[in-house]
Structures are given as C-alpha cells and as structure tokens.
C-alpha positions in Angstrom: -266.7 173.4 -19.9 -266.7 174.0 -16.1 -269.6 171.6 -15.7 -267.8 168.9 -17.8 -264.6 169.3 -15.7 -266.4 168.9 -12.4 -268.6 165.9 -13.5 -265.9 163.2 -12.8 -265.3 164.7 -9.4 -269.0 164.8 -8.6 -269.2 161.2 -9.6 -266.3 160.2 -7.3 -267.9 162.0 -4.4 -271.3 160.5 -5.0 -269.8 157.0 -5.1 -268.1 157.6 -1.7 -264.6 157.5 -3.2 -261.8 159.7 -1.8 -260.0 162.4 -3.9 -256.3 162.2 -4.4 -254.1 165.1 -3.8 -254.2 166.4 -7.4 -258.0 166.3 -7.6 -258.4 167.8 -4.1 -256.7 171.1 -5.3 -258.4 171.0 -8.7 -261.8 171.8 -7.1 -260.8 175.1 -5.5 -258.9 176.1 -8.6 -262.0 175.6 -10.8 -264.3 177.4 -8.3 -261.9 180.4 -8.2 -261.8 180.5 -12.1 -265.6 180.5 -12.2 -265.8 183.3 -9.6 -263.3 185.5 -11.5 -265.2 184.9 -14.8 -268.5 185.9 -13.3 -267.1 189.0 -11.7 -265.5 190.2 -15.0 -268.8 189.6 -16.8 -270.8 191.8 -14.4 -268.1 194.5 -14.4 -268.2 194.5 -18.2 -271.9 195.1 -18.4 -271.7 198.1 -16.0 -272.7 196.5 -12.7 -269.7 196.7 -10.4 -271.9 196.2 -7.3 -273.1 192.9 -8.6 -269.6 191.9 -9.6 -268.3 192.4 -6.0 -271.3 190.5 -4.5 -270.8 187.7 -7.0 -267.1 187.4 -6.3 -267.7 187.5 -2.5 -270.3 184.7 -2.8 -268.0 182.4 -4.7 -265.2 183.1 -2.2 -267.6 182.0 0.6 -268.4 178.9 -1.4 -264.7 178.2 -1.9 -264.1 178.4 1.9 -267.0 176.1 2.6 -265.8 173.5 0.0 -262.3 173.7 1.6 -263.7 173.1 5.1 -265.9 170.3 4.1 -263.1 168.7 2.1 -260.8 168.8 5.2 -263.5 167.4 7.4 -264.3 164.6 5.0 -260.6 163.6 5.0 -260.8 163.3 8.8 -264.2 161.6 9.2 -264.3 158.0 7.8 -267.0 157.1 5.4 -270.0 155.2 6.6 -269.3 151.6 6.9 -270.9 149.6 4.2 -273.0 146.7 5.2 -270.7 143.7 5.3 -271.7 141.0 2.9 -270.0 137.8 3.9 -267.9 136.1 1.2 -269.0 132.5 1.6 -266.2 131.1 -0.5 -263.6 132.9 1.7 -265.3 131.8 4.8 -265.3 128.2 3.5 -261.5 128.4 2.9 -261.1 129.8 6.4 -263.1 127.1 8.1 -261.3 124.4 6.1 -258.1 125.4 7.9 -259.6 124.3 11.3 -258.8 120.8 12.4 -262.2 120.4 14.1 -265.5 120.1 12.4 -267.0 123.5 12.1 -270.1 125.0 10.4 -271.5 128.6 10.0 -275.3 129.0 10.2 -277.8 131.7 10.3 -279.9 132.4 13.4 -282.3 129.5 12.5 -279.4 127.0 12.4 -279.6 126.8 8.6 -276.1 125.9 7.2 -274.3 128.5 5.2 -270.8 127.1 5.1 -269.4 123.8 6.5 -265.8 122.7 6.4 -264.7 119.2 5.1 -264.2 117.9 8.6 -267.9 118.6 9.4 -269.1 116.9 6.1 -266.9 113.9 6.8 -268.1 113.6 10.4 -271.8 114.3 9.9 -272.5 113.5 6.2 -276.3 113.2 6.8 -276.9 116.2 9.0 -279.0 119.0 7.3 -278.6 121.2 10.4 -276.6 121.1 13.6 -279.8 120.8 15.5 -280.5 117.4 13.9 -277.4 115.9 15.6 -278.8 116.0 19.2 -281.8 116.4 21.5 -283.2 119.6 23.1 -279.8 120.3 24.7 -278.5 121.6 21.4 -281.5 123.8 20.8 -281.2 125.2 24.4 -277.5 125.9 23.8 -278.3 127.7 20.5 -280.8 129.9 22.3 -278.2 130.8 25.0 -275.5 131.5 22.4 -277.9 133.8 20.5 -278.7 135.6 23.8 -275.3 135.7 25.6 -272.9 135.4 22.7 -271.6 131.8 23.4 -272.7 128.5 24.8 -271.6 124.9 25.1 -273.4 121.5 24.9 -272.4 117.9 24.3 -273.6 115.2 21.9 -272.1 112.7 24.3 -269.3 112.8 27.0 -266.6 112.7 24.3 -268.2 115.1 21.8 -268.5 118.6 23.1 -270.1 121.4 21.0 -269.1 125.1 21.2 -271.5 127.7 19.7 -270.5 131.4 19.3 -272.4 134.3 17.8 -270.6 135.8 14.9 -270.8 138.2 12.0 -270.6 142.0 11.7 -274.2 142.3 12.7 -274.2 139.3 15.1 -276.7 137.4 12.9 -274.6 134.3 12.4 -273.7 131.3 14.6 -270.4 129.4 14.5 -270.6 125.8 15.6 -267.5 123.9 16.5 -267.3 120.2 17.2 -263.9 119.5 18.8 -262.9 115.9 19.2 -260.6 114.4 21.8 -257.3 113.9 20.0 -255.8 110.5 20.5 -252.3 110.7 21.9 -249.5 109.9 19.6 -247.6 107.1 21.2 -244.5 107.8 19.2 -244.2 111.5 20.3 -245.1 110.5 23.9 -242.4 107.8 23.9 -239.8 110.2 22.5 -240.5 112.8 25.1 -240.3 110.3 27.9 -236.9 108.9 26.8 -235.6 112.5 26.4 -237.0 113.4 29.8 -237.3 112.0 33.3 -237.5 108.3 32.2 -234.4 108.6 30.2 -232.6 110.3 33.0 -233.4 107.4 35.4 -232.1 104.9 32.8 -228.9 107.0 32.4 -228.4 106.9 36.1 -228.6 103.1 35.9 -226.0 103.1 33.2 -228.4 102.2 30.4 -228.2 104.0 27.0 -231.7 104.6 25.7 -232.9 105.9 22.3 -236.4 106.1 20.9 -236.7 105.1 17.2 -239.6 105.6 14.9 -240.8 103.2 12.1 -238.2 104.7 9.7 -235.3 104.0 12.1 -234.7 107.6 13.0 -233.8 108.6 16.6 -236.5 110.9 17.8 -235.4 111.1 21.4 -232.5 109.8 23.5 -231.2 110.2 27.1 -228.1 112.2 27.8 -225.9 109.1 28.2 -226.7 107.9 24.6 -226.3 111.5 23.2 -222.9 112.0 24.8 -221.5 108.6 23.6 -223.2 108.0 20.3 -223.9 111.4 18.7 -221.0 113.6 17.7 -220.9 117.2 18.9 -222.2 119.7 16.3 -224.4 117.1 14.6 -227.2 118.5 12.4 -230.7 119.2 13.7 -232.2 116.4 11.6 -233.0 113.2 13.4 -230.2 110.7 12.7 -230.7 107.1 11.7 -230.1 104.6 14.5 -228.2 102.4 12.0 -225.7 105.3 11.4 -225.1 105.6 15.2 -225.1 101.9 16.3 -223.6 99.0 14.5 -225.8 96.0 15.3 -224.1 92.7 14.9 -225.3 89.1 15.2 -227.3 88.1 18.3 -228.0 91.8 19.0 -224.4 92.5 20.0 -223.8 96.2 19.2 -221.0 98.8 19.1 -221.3 102.6 19.0 -220.0 103.9 15.6 -218.7 107.1 17.3 -216.4 105.0 19.7 -215.1 102.7 16.9 -213.1 99.6 17.8 -212.1 101.1 21.1 -215.7 101.0 22.4 -216.8 98.0 24.4 -219.5 95.6 23.2 -223.1 96.4 24.1 -226.2 94.3 24.3 -229.1 95.8 22.4 -232.8 95.3 23.4 -235.7 96.7 21.5 -238.9 97.4 23.5 -241.5 98.1 20.9 -244.4 100.5 21.5 -246.8 97.8 20.2 -245.6 94.2 20.7 -248.4 92.9 18.5 -247.0 94.4 15.3 -243.8 93.8 13.4 -242.8 97.4 13.3 -239.4 98.7 14.6 -240.7 101.7 16.4 -239.8 101.6 20.1 -237.1 102.1 22.6 -233.6 100.7 22.0 -231.8 99.9 25.3 -228.1 99.4 25.2 -226.4 97.5 28.1 -222.8 96.9 28.9 -222.1 93.2 28.4 -221.0 93.0 32.0 -224.3 94.2 33.3 -226.1 90.9 32.4 -224.5 88.4 34.6 -225.6 85.2 36.3 -227.5 82.3 34.8 -230.9 83.0 36.2 -230.5 86.4 37.6 -230.9 89.9 36.2 -228.5 92.8 37.0 -229.5 95.7 39.2 -229.5 98.1 36.3 -232.0 96.0 34.3 -234.3 95.6 37.3 -234.2 99.4 37.8 -235.2 99.8 34.2 -238.1 97.4 34.6 -239.4 99.1 37.7 -239.8 102.5 36.0 -241.9 101.2 33.1 -245.6 102.0 33.4 -246.7 98.6 32.1 -246.6 95.3 33.9 -243.6 93.5 32.5 -241.9 90.2 33.4 -239.1 88.1 32.0 -239.4 84.3 31.7 -236.6 81.8 30.9 -236.6 79.0 28.4 -237.9 76.5 31.0 -241.0 78.7 31.5 -239.9 80.0 35.0 -240.1 83.6 36.1 -236.8 85.5 36.2 -238.0 88.9 37.3 -241.0 91.2 37.2 -241.4 94.9 37.8 -243.6 96.5 40.4 -246.4 97.2 38.0 -246.6 93.5 37.1 -246.9 92.7 40.8 -249.8 95.2 41.2 -251.6 94.2 38.0 -251.3 90.5 38.8 -252.6 90.9 42.4 -249.3 89.6 43.9 -248.8 90.5 47.5 -245.6 88.6 48.1 -242.9 87.0 45.9 -243.3 85.8 42.3 -244.6 82.3 41.9 -242.5 79.8 40.0 -244.4 79.7 36.8 -246.7 82.2 35.0 -249.5 79.7 35.0 -249.7 80.0 38.7 -251.1 83.5 38.2 -254.2 82.5 36.4 -257.2 80.3 37.1 -257.0 76.5 36.5 -258.8 76.7 33.1 -256.2 79.1 31.6 -253.0 77.4 32.9 -252.6 75.2 29.8 -253.1 78.0 27.3 -250.5 80.2 29.1 -247.9 77.4 29.3 -248.3 76.5 25.6 -247.9 80.1 24.5 -244.7 80.5 26.6 -243.2 77.3 25.3 -243.8 78.3 21.6 -242.3 81.7 22.1 -239.3 80.4 24.0 -238.2 77.7 21.7 -239.6 78.7 18.3 -239.2 81.8 16.2 -239.6 85.1 18.0 -243.2 86.3 17.8 -245.9 87.8 19.9 -249.6 87.5 20.7 -252.3 88.4 23.2 -254.2 86.0 25.5 -257.4 86.8 27.4 -256.9 85.2 30.8 -258.5 85.4 34.2 -256.2 86.0 37.2 -256.5 83.9 40.3 -256.7 87.1 42.4 -259.7 88.4 40.4 -261.3 85.6 38.4 -264.4 87.6 37.4 -262.6 90.1 35.2 -260.5 88.9 32.2 -257.3 90.7 31.5 -255.0 90.8 28.4 -251.6 89.0 28.7 -249.2 89.8 25.9 -246.5 87.1 25.3 -243.5 88.0 23.1 -240.3 86.1 22.3 -236.9 87.6 23.2 -233.5 86.9 21.8 -230.1 88.0 22.9 -231.0 88.9 26.5 -229.2 86.1 28.4 -231.5 83.6 29.9 -234.6 85.8 29.3 -236.5 84.1 26.5 -240.0 85.4 26.9 -241.4 88.8 27.7 -244.8 89.1 29.5 -246.9 92.3 29.4 -249.9 92.4 31.7 -252.6 95.0 31.1 -255.0 96.0 33.8 -258.4 96.2 32.0 -260.5 96.8 35.1 -261.3 100.4 34.2 -262.0 99.6 30.6 -264.3 96.8 31.7 -266.0 99.1 34.2 -266.7 101.7 31.5 -268.1 99.0 29.2 -270.5 97.9 31.9 -271.6 101.4 32.5 -272.2 102.1 28.8 -274.1 98.8 28.6 -276.1 99.7 31.7 -276.9 103.2 30.3 -278.0 101.7 27.0 -280.2 99.2 28.7 -281.8 101.8 30.9 -282.5 104.1 27.9 -284.1 101.2 26.0 -286.2 100.2 28.9 -287.2 103.8 29.5 -288.3 104.2 25.9 -290.3 101.0 26.0 -291.9 102.0 29.3 -292.9 105.4 28.0 -294.4 103.9 24.8 -296.4 101.3 26.8 -297.6 103.9 29.3 -298.7 106.2 26.5 -300.9 103.5 24.8 -302.2 102.3 28.2 -303.2 105.8 29.1 -305.7 105.9 26.2 -307.3 102.7 27.5 -307.5 104.0 31.1 -308.9 107.4 29.8 -311.8 105.5 28.2 -312.4 103.3 31.3 -312.3 106.2 33.8 -314.4 108.4 31.5 -317.2 105.8 31.2 -317.1 105.3 34.9 -317.6 109.0 35.5 -320.5 109.1 33.0 -322.2 106.1 34.7 -321.8 107.7 38.1 -323.7 110.7 36.9 -326.7 108.5 36.4 -326.4 106.6 39.7 -326.6 107.7 43.3 -324.8 106.2 46.3 -327.9 104.1 47.1 -328.0 102.3 43.8 -327.0 98.7 43.5 -324.4 99.4 40.8 -322.9 102.4 42.4 -320.3 100.4 44.5 -319.3 98.3 41.5 -318.7 101.4 39.3 -316.7 103.0 42.1 -314.6 99.8 42.4 -313.9 99.8 38.6 -312.9 103.5 38.8 -310.7 102.8 41.9 -308.9 100.0 40.1 -308.5 102.2 37.0 -306.9 105.0 39.1 -304.6 102.4 40.6 -303.6 101.3 37.1 -303.1 105.0 36.2 -300.7 105.3 39.1 -298.7 102.4 37.7 -298.4 104.1 34.4 -297.3 107.2 36.2 -294.5 105.2 37.7 -293.5 104.0 34.3 -293.5 107.5 33.0 -291.6 108.7 36.1 -288.9 106.1 35.5 -288.6 107.1 31.8 -288.7 110.8 32.9 -291.7 111.4 30.7 -294.4 112.2 33.3 -296.0 115.6 33.6 -294.7 117.6 36.6 -296.3 120.6 38.3 -293.2 122.2 39.8 -293.5 124.8 42.6 -291.1 126.8 44.6 -291.1 125.1 48.1 -289.1 124.3 51.2 -288.1 120.7 51.8 -288.9 120.8 55.6 -292.5 121.8 54.7 -293.0 118.8 52.4 -291.5 116.4 55.0 -293.7 117.8 57.8 -296.8 117.5 55.6 -296.1 113.8 54.8 -294.9 112.8 58.3 -298.4 112.1 59.5 -298.9 109.6 56.7 -295.5 108.0 57.4 -296.3 107.3 61.0 -299.3 105.3 59.9 -297.3 103.5 57.2 -294.3 102.6 59.5 -296.3 101.0 62.3 -295.5 100.8 66.0 -292.2 98.9 65.6 -290.4 101.6 63.6 -289.5 104.9 65.2 -289.6 108.0 63.0 -287.1 110.8 63.7 -287.2 114.1 61.9 -284.5 116.7 61.9 -284.4 119.9 59.9 -281.3 122.1 59.3 -281.2 125.9 59.1 -281.0 128.3 56.2 -282.2 125.8 53.6 -282.6 127.3 50.2 -285.9 127.0 48.2 -286.1 124.3 45.6 -288.4 123.9 42.6 -290.2 120.6 42.4 -293.6 119.0 42.2 -294.8 118.6 45.9 -297.0 115.7 45.1 -294.2 113.8 43.4 -291.7 114.7 46.1 -294.1 113.3 48.7 -294.2 110.1 46.6 -290.4 109.9 46.7 -290.3 110.2 50.5 -293.1 107.6 50.9 -291.4 105.1 48.6 -288.1 105.4 50.4 -289.8 105.1 53.8 -291.7 102.0 52.8 -288.6 100.3 51.6 -286.8 101.2 54.8 -289.7 99.8 56.8 -289.5 96.5 54.9 -285.7 96.3 55.5 -286.2 96.8 59.3 -289.0 94.3 59.7 -286.7 91.3 59.6 -284.9 92.8 62.6 -288.1 93.4 64.5 -288.1 97.2 63.9 -285.7 100.1 64.0 -285.3 103.8 63.5 -286.0 105.8 60.4 -284.3 109.1 60.3 -285.3 111.8 57.8 -283.1 114.9 57.8 -283.0 118.1 55.7 -280.0 120.3 55.5 -278.2 122.9 53.4 -275.1 122.0 51.4 -272.9 124.9 50.2 -270.9 125.0 47.0 -267.6 124.6 49.0 -268.9 121.5 50.7 -269.8 120.0 47.3 -266.3 120.8 46.0 -264.8 119.0 49.1 -266.9 115.9 48.2 -265.0 115.6 44.9 -267.9 113.9 43.1 -267.7 113.5 39.4 -271.5 113.5 39.1 -272.6 116.3 41.4 -271.8 119.8 39.9 -270.4 122.4 42.2 -273.4 124.5 43.4 -275.5 125.2 46.4 -278.1 122.4 47.2 -280.8 121.6 49.7 -280.5 118.0 50.7 -282.7 115.4 52.2 -281.5 112.1 53.6 -283.5 109.0 54.5 -281.6 106.6 56.7 -282.7 103.3 58.3 -281.2 100.8 60.7 -282.2 97.7 58.6 -280.3 94.8 57.2 -278.5 96.9 54.5 -277.8 96.2 50.9 -274.9 94.0 49.6 -272.3 95.8 47.5 -273.1 93.7 44.5 -276.8 94.7 44.6 -276.4 98.3 45.6 -275.5 99.4 42.0 -278.7 97.7 40.7 -281.3 99.2 43.1 -282.4 101.9 40.7 -283.0 99.5 37.8 -286.6 98.9 36.8 -288.3 95.6 37.9 -285.3 94.7 40.1 -286.3 93.7 43.6 -285.1 91.5 46.4 -288.5 91.0 47.8 -290.5 87.8 47.5 -292.7 87.2 44.5 -296.0 89.1 44.8 -294.6 91.6 47.4 -292.9 94.1 45.1 -293.0 95.3 41.6 -289.4 96.6 41.4 -290.6 100.0 40.3 -290.3 101.9 43.6 -286.7 103.0 43.5 -286.7 103.4 39.8 -289.7 105.8 40.1 -287.8 107.7 42.8 -284.8 107.9 40.5 -286.9 109.2 37.6 -288.7 111.8 39.7 -285.5 113.1 41.2 -283.7 113.3 37.9 -286.6 115.0 36.1 -286.7 117.6 38.9 -283.0 118.4 38.3 -281.8 116.6 41.4 -279.3 113.9 42.2 -279.7 110.8 44.4 -277.0 108.6 46.0 -277.3 105.3 47.9 -274.9 104.2 50.7 -275.3 101.0 52.7 -273.5 98.7 55.1 -274.6 95.2 55.5 -276.2 94.7 58.9 -276.1 98.4 59.8 -278.5 100.1 57.4 -278.9 102.1 54.3 -278.9 105.9 53.6 -280.4 107.6 50.5 -279.3 111.2 50.0 -281.1 113.5 47.5 -279.6 116.8 46.4 -281.9 119.5 44.9 -280.3 122.6 43.4 -281.3 125.8 45.3 -283.8 127.7 43.2 -282.9 131.3 42.3 -286.3 132.9 42.9 -287.3 135.6 40.5 -288.7 138.9 41.7 -292.3 138.5 42.9 -292.1 134.7 42.8 -293.3 132.9 45.9 -294.4 129.4 46.9 -297.7 128.9 45.2 -300.4 127.3 47.4 -302.4 124.4 45.9 -305.5 125.7 44.2 -308.8 124.4 45.3 -310.6 122.2 42.9 -313.7 123.9 41.3 -317.1 122.6 42.0 -319.0 120.7 39.4 -321.4 123.6 38.9 -318.5 125.9 37.9 -317.5 123.7 35.0 -320.5 124.3 32.7 -319.8 126.3 29.5 -321.2 127.1 26.1 -319.8 127.3 22.6 -318.5 125.0 19.9 -315.6 122.7 20.6 -313.7 120.9 17.8 -312.5 117.6 19.3 -309.7 115.8 17.3 -308.9 112.2 18.5 -307.8 109.1 16.5 -308.8 106.7 19.3 -312.5 106.0 19.0 -313.0 105.0 22.7 -311.3 108.2 23.9 -313.1 110.4 21.4 -316.5 109.0 22.5 -315.8 109.6 26.2 -314.5 113.1 25.6 -317.5 114.0 23.3 -320.1 112.9 25.8 -318.3 114.6 28.7 -318.1 117.9 26.9 -321.7 117.6 25.7 -322.9 117.0 29.3 -321.2 120.2 30.4 -323.1 122.4 27.9 -320.7 122.5 24.9 -321.5 121.8 21.2 -319.0 119.2 20.0 -317.7 118.6 16.5 -315.5 115.6 16.2 -312.7 114.8 13.8 -310.6 111.5 13.6 -307.4 113.1 12.3 -305.7 116.3 11.5 -306.8 116.5 7.8 -310.4 116.1 8.7 -310.1 118.8 11.4 -308.6 121.3 8.9 -311.6 120.6 6.6 -314.0 121.5 9.4 -312.0 124.7 10.2 -311.9 125.8 6.5 -315.7 125.5 6.3 -315.8 128.7 8.4 -318.1 127.7 11.1 -317.8 129.1 14.7 -315.2 127.3 16.8 -314.4 128.6 20.3 -312.0 125.8 21.3 -309.8 123.2 19.6 -309.0 120.1 21.7 -306.5 117.7 20.0 -304.3 114.7 20.7 -300.6 115.3 20.1 -299.6 112.0 18.5 -301.9 111.0 15.6 -301.3 109.2 12.3 -300.9 111.0 9.0 -300.8 114.5 10.6 -300.0 115.1 14.2 -301.6 117.7 16.5 -298.9 120.4 16.4 -298.8 120.3 12.5 -302.6 120.6 12.3 -302.6 123.5 14.8 -300.0 125.5 12.9 -302.1 125.2 9.7 -305.3 126.2 11.7 -303.6 129.2 13.2 -302.9 130.6 9.7 -306.7 131.3 9.3 -307.6 131.6 13.0 -304.6 133.1 14.8 -306.5 133.5 18.1 -308.0 130.0 18.3 -307.5 128.6 21.8 -305.8 125.2 21.9 -305.9 122.3 24.4 -303.5 119.5 23.8 -304.1 116.0 25.4 -301.2 113.6 25.6 -299.7 110.9 27.8 -296.2 112.3 27.5 -294.6 114.9 29.8 -295.8 118.5 29.4 -292.2 119.7 29.8 -291.0 117.6 26.8 -294.0 118.6 24.7 -293.4 122.3 25.3 -289.7 122.0 24.4 -290.6 120.2 21.2 -293.7 122.2 20.2 -293.0 125.7 19.2 -296.5 127.0 19.5 -297.7 129.9 21.7 -300.8 130.1 23.9 -301.5 126.3 24.2 -302.6 124.3 27.2 -301.9 120.7 28.1 -304.1 118.0 29.7 -302.2 114.8 30.7 -303.7 111.4 30.2 -305.5 109.6 31.7 -308.1 112.2 32.8 -311.5 112.1 34.3 -314.7 113.8 33.0 -314.3 116.6 35.6 -310.7 117.2 34.7 -311.5 117.5 31.0 -314.3 120.0 31.7 -312.1 121.9 34.2 -309.3 122.2 31.6 -311.8 123.4 28.8 -313.3 125.9 31.2 -309.9 127.2 32.2 -308.8 127.7 28.6 -312.0 129.5 27.6 -311.8 131.7 30.7 -308.3 132.9 29.7 -309.4 133.7 26.2 
C-alpha cells in the first residue's frame, strides 16, 4: 500500500515536476507511518533493540527527505534544451516591417517573414544575394555576435547571432523609407513655416486627399476652429465656406467675417488630387493690377521650391528666391519665361503658358534647358491658376543637377564594371595562349645555347610574349583580378628603391625631388605592383612636362592621422590612420572636364600610337585591390597631383617585413613521383606535361574533372594533383573535393589566370597552392617542388 501511495510522487519527481503544498507534506507523513509500523513489528517479535534502531534510521531518512525537499524548492531545475518553435518565430518575424530571415550557422533558411519572401522571392539563402562581402559579414557575426554589410548603398544588411545556444543567425534587410509628403507637409504648416505665414497675415491649413485638415498654423486655428473641438481632424469644408471664384468665408466667423481669397498649393501639381496647402488671404492683400502684395511675396520666399507667377499675357509677375537660384538668375527677372531657356525651347514654353492661361486650368511638365546651364535639362512644371488676381499661371522649377549627377555616376560605375568583367575574361583566355607560347620557348631554349643561330629568335619571341603577359596583367589590374603578393612594408623604402629607375626614365630635363615624412605606419601591399604604380604616375608626369621643356616631379610620403582624415570631410575616405604618397608635377595640368575620366580604361589624351590608355586605370585597379584610395587634383597650366592613401597595417605579433626570396637554381627544381595533370586546353596541357617530365616527374594527364576522378579511383600512386580552376563539365574545386574524400592528404596545385585572393575567398578547400597564368617552365617546376616539399 505504501509503495502504491508513493508511486505517483516518485513519477512527479522523476519527471522534474514540482510538488504542491499538499503533496509536499504527504511524503513525511507516509515515511513516519512506515517507521512506526516497522518499530512496532520488531517490538512485537521480541527485538526492542532492532525496533529502536529501525525507528532511528527512518527518522534520519525523514530529516534527509525534508532537507532535500527544501533545497529542491530553492534550486531551480536544470534548464531544458530550448527547442525553437518555428511557427512562433515566423509569427514574430512577420511583425517586423523590414525583410528578415532566421538561418542556421551555414546560412540555411529556417524561417523567413513575408517581407523577405516578397523582396527576395528567388533567394534560397541570404548568401546568394551578394558577393563575398555577405559571407565575410556572416563570419564576423558568428565570431563577434553582430556584423553589417550592404547589397548596394541603399540596401544595408544587419546580421546578429541569436538563439539560446547562439547557433542561429538573424538577418535583417532594412530599406530606406520614402518620406511621406503628406505628413511632412502637415508638420511644416503646423511648425515654423506656418508661423512665418501667420506673421505675414496668411491663414494656412494642410489638407489630405479626403479633405481633412491635418495641420494648420495658429492664425487659422484661432479663427477657424472653435475652442474645445474634438481631437479628430475636421473637414476643411466644415471650417471654410468656398464660394465661386475661390472667394471664401470662415464658418466660425459667420456673416461678420470678411471675405478671403483661397489658394490651393497641391503637393503634386501633376495630379488632380486635392491634397496640399490651402492659403487664405484677406481680399485687401491682393492689390494692384500687375503687382503682388508683400504678404504673398513673403509666402513665396519661404517655399523650398522654385515658384513664379505669370499673368495672362505671359509676363512674369513675381518669383521667389529659390526660383532665382534654380534659374541661374543673378539680377532681376526677365520679361518672359521664355527668356530663361535656350532658343530651341522658347516656343514650347510660350505655347504651354498660353494654353494654361486662357484655357481650362491644368498642369504638366516640360523638360527644358536653361540658358545659364544648357548642358543639363531641368523640369519645368506649368499649372493654371484661377482666382488669384492677375496671376494666371504658376511655374515650378526643379533643380535636377544632383539627380543627373547621380545618374551619370551610376552609369559610369555600370560601364566600368562591365568593362572590368570583359577585360578579366579576355585576359584569362589570353593567358592560356601566352602560357603555351612561353612554355614552348622555354623548352626550345633548353636545346639551344647562346651561340646557336635560333637562340636570339627564340629569346625575342619569349620577350614579346612576356610583354603581352604584362598587358594582360594590366587588364587584370584594372578589373582587380590580378594575383598580388602583399607584404608589410614602408612606403619610403619602396620609393627609394624605385628612384634610381625613375631618374633614368625622367631624363635630364625633369628634376626629381623626394621628401619623406616621419612616423609613417607600415602598409600591406605588393611591392612590385606598388613600384609599377609609382613608375606609371611618373611617366605620365614626364609626358605632361615635356611640352613645357621640363619641370619638377615631387614624390612625397607622409602620415595622415584619423583626425586629419575627419577634417578632410571626404565621403569616400573612411576615418582611419593612413600612410600617403603624393606624386606632383609642374606640367600642363588636366582640364576639369577630363579629370573625371582619367581612370577610365583606354582613355588617353596622347597621340595615336603613343599611349594605350591603360596606365592610370592600372594604377587605379592596383590601389583599390590593395585596399587604398587614390585622388587626382589638377590646375590647368600649373600641374597635377595624385595622392594615394594606404591604410596603416596593424602588424600581428611576430610579423615583419618579409624580404624577397631568392629564386632557386634550376638544379634545385628536379623531383620524383607521379603527378596528375588536369587541363582542358590541349596546348597548355602539352607544355605543362613536357616541363614536368623534363624535371623528373612521371606525368598522368586528364582533360577534365571526370577523367581525373577515374584515374584517382583506379588506386595508383599520385604524389601531386595539378589542375586548372575553370573547366567545362566539372571545375577544378569540385573535382578536388571529390578526390579528397578518398585521398584526404593529396597535395593540390591550382593554376588560373584569376586573382589568388578571389579564388581563396570562393574556394573553401584547405591546403591548396596557386600558380598564376601565364607561367614559365621554371615557375611550374618551382611551384611543384615547393608543394611537394611542404608535404
């Protein structure tokens, strides 16, 4: 019986449930009853000693149960592993206005709200929406708890680590909210703008599309709205009695109130809606045949848009200050609006004003070119007016210069991106051809000595091929796809090393001046590419000074603190510490219209045959790929200055400037073992096979990834796998991942014409080496020897 009574309690305790007050006292009572029953039993059989011991033992158990029960009431139960309720999370995310999605650590979607599905209907994962910046931000959020990135300047992305165990990621895609013109207009009329109108004696009320007053100045409120009115926005028709010809009276003032002239300034003149600002003038305020009262002029001057009034004869009556500024007027108004625009647009403006002045009231936009700035078209809105004295037409002039500038910048960025992709693709294919040419030249040179008749011809072919390879490197540098070998270095050391070459390049008519600042921070860049940047800028400066018979080229290095960057106020240069280098000449300078195009590929002002137009675009690509920024400043007739900012490198412990390694001798490149060579280009495969065979390796070739996997699955010995990255059917990384399943320690050497940095970011494979194209026979043997030595 006792066991049956305690069974439910044992079950409750095993399940982790708490006992209520009645059950908590039931346990000691049952234990005490059991103790008493046992003691009586032993006493009855003639064993009083055992009865006392039995009773004392049960008392001790009772005390222990009591203590444990009290402690269990104070100590909370172990937390259960939280299992997320995806339906509840989905309902929570749906309350967010922004697009949001919850993923696991590998960015696989668990829950997405409707805003995310509507905005990105074809996105299986947030990582598929952008480039490597999203993957980098995801890794930072997983490490630090939160991170931010951007799909474009108007589409930020916020990533936060979430979940009870921190194994989830919350992605938010906030969008810039478009301002509500109705709420903005209501706030302005109820605020400072309305106060200015009230000081000028103008009653102002902002009305929505339903005719309700959302905001009014104090003068309108005091005269038109009765004290103690409800909080609900009243109808304008209930406050103002509009008669014929926009003659109005305030309902609150009745017949005793004077007549008012009502004018509606709509928020969008191109629509027929009634939302906008109602302005009520005393009838005496509009006086004079072709003149405007002081109060109306004060009203026009506070408006943020260019506004002008025109009479029925098409002559200007008045215009506010914004109209003067937008129209490029430095003095008084001209007689007619057509005098503001170029000759070709005069007729269209005059016809539109005549139609709106004499016909039914309507509105429309015209794209015109102002005489003050004929290169940039602007939008001129023409709307008919009625009931405002002699004013028959309203002109609104919009300054579209910033919008046009942004459109040009977007078009320029799109063009540069397209050209960069084209240049990268052309360079990649051309590198395969150059690899074959250079490789065959190296193989032929192994069979010829400097005394042979063909030796000089082969060397000339190889030299021209290397020159073509340099051109492809320029294309890759412009498209930011070249392979860099960054090192931690000091800018003065690089300038000093290249200064001897510059003196020979500049000639005797150009004086070279070097100046180095103090306390420059280390930067991380490729020294060879940085030297190319300095040489290209110096050669361009020399050509600019030759027309003046010579000049001075000044190269200066200096440190720029974060405070100095903040004082510059640049929207492009982030606030940080930089080491800068400036290259300044005293040449002819660059015209302002050309200065913005100097970094474009194939743009040059030199004569035909004297420039490729890739010099400055190569400089731009190298600087940007190294994490730096470059700016150009020029004055015609005085010279040009290029300034390059490299962020100061935060050196890790034990890191130092690495000296350039000496190239190994040819005798050190011989090796043994079996090499699997995977290459889809026959000419490149032939050269690589012969080069490796000549250096002692046994070479097995494969034309694609599937064929290579068949060779690996046959089980033969393979000491090294050399593969191209981009191949048809199955690319190199996919083939390597399959090969590593059966041979996890197989050394890999990738060959590609694309940048090593981009490949490492896109290829998630450990322990692989890269060899950029084009390469020589010695470079291929050196790379193979290096990989096998590190095995």
